[in-house]
C-alpha positions, 0 to 999 in steps of 0.5 A: 347163029349170032349169040348176044352175050351180056357180061356187065350190068351197068347200074349206077347207084347213087346212095342219097341218103338211106342212111343218115349219119351224125354230120349235122344238117349239111348231108340231108340238106344236100339230099333234099336238093338232089332229090329235086334236081338241084345238084348245085346245092347238093354239090355245095352241101356234100363237098365239105362233108367229103373232104372231111371224110364222109363216105356217103357224101364222097360216093355221091360226089363221085356219081355226080362228077361220073354223070356230070350232075351239077358239075362238068363231067370228070371221071378222074375226079369221080374216081378219086371220090369213089376210091375215098368211099370204097376204102371207107367201105361204102359198097356202092362206091366199090361197085362203081369203082370196079366199073371204072377200072373195068372200062377204063374211065377216069383210070387206065383199064385194069381188069385185075383191079376191077375184080379186086373190088367186085369179088368182095361184094359178090361174096356178099351177095351183091347180084350186080357184082356177081354177074359182072365178076361171072363175065370176068371169068367167062372172058378171062379178064383179070382172072384166068378163064374159067366157065365153071366159075362164070356159071357159079357167079351167074347162077347165084345172080340169076337166082336172086332175079338179075336179068342179065345173069339170067340171060348169060345162064341162057346162053351158057346152056345153049352153047354148053360152056361150063355146063351140059348143053341143055336147050330146055334149060336155055329157054327156061332162063331166056324167058325169065330174062325176057320177061323182065324186058331184057331185049337180048333175050327176046332176040335169042329166044326167037332165034332159038325157037326158029332154028329148034322148029327147022331142025325137029320135025312133027312125027311122020306118023299121023295120029288118028284123031278121036272123036271129041263128041265121046270125050271124058273130060278131067279137070286141070284147073282155073285160069285167072279169068276164072275159066276152066280148063279140061283134058281128055286123058284116055284119048291121048296118043303118044309118038316118039316124045310127041303127045296128041291130045284134046284140050277143052276150056269152059267159058265163065263169060260167053265169047263172041258169037255166044259161044260157051266153050272151045276145045283144041286138038293139040300136038305137044313135044314133051322133050322141048316142052312146046305145042301147037294147035292142030284144030279147034272147035266152038260150042254153044253150050259148056263142056263142048256141047251144043252146036258147034263150029270148026274154027280156022286156027291163027297162023301163030297158033299153028306154029310151035309155041312155048306155054306161058308160065303158070298158065292152064296151057302149060299145066295141061301139057305137063300133065299129058307128057307125065301121063 
């Protein structure tokens, strides 16, 4: 299985004016110009300040030369200005300078110097620096390879919501590098990353789910389907659409970590064809926390009463799926697995 590992967080941050310093009106003039896309004016206003030692102006000139905004792209000059700002404690410049050394942009590639600039930022809680430092430990670049240290820094960044770090946590748990292999936890981190739109997480999550489906089979013992007409429904909760969910806990059947159960939803508003409730006979996998629908029924009255129709189950619901976080589907599976 091909696994995509992201070890570098590439976020260019240009500090354009969150802090005003007492250098006259030139800095805010440059800020206003840069905001409107007039980088030539920003360059004219900031260059004299940068030459006098203004750290914010130095950092911003570094970013402009790195990206070629208002000037010809010049990585060496970008490094010059980043270095001057970084040495004055400008954290944005310190982060970018670490990146320049990491990839060899404007300077010879030097992983140790990249670590030098990123580690203090990581220790201060900078999630981007933590993510990148974790990557250095994972690969042994500029430091001795240490999966446990990679895990430490990625954990700190992931808990702050960094999508790249969340992805890498999923990868570590999937592979068992620096931490005991735990597919369920890998899926948890991949989902968090994927929910932020991280494409690598979508890819690995999909591949992982497909491989799990191939290697773990549905129980060979067929559960006896209880009649839903005599169900004793217990309240689970309400969805954001104000539909109410129930489970028949008295008729669940557990077989080797799998659970068969009836799940009912009462609709606030009638569905298509005027149905007011539907119920599914569902198979849950408590080990990997996933489920699939075995059969479906629609009813003309609430609580599964009134005339009912069998409903063909859509193909994507016949396959194993992982419940959406904070959904009634997730809550019902938790309840029946813990019963």
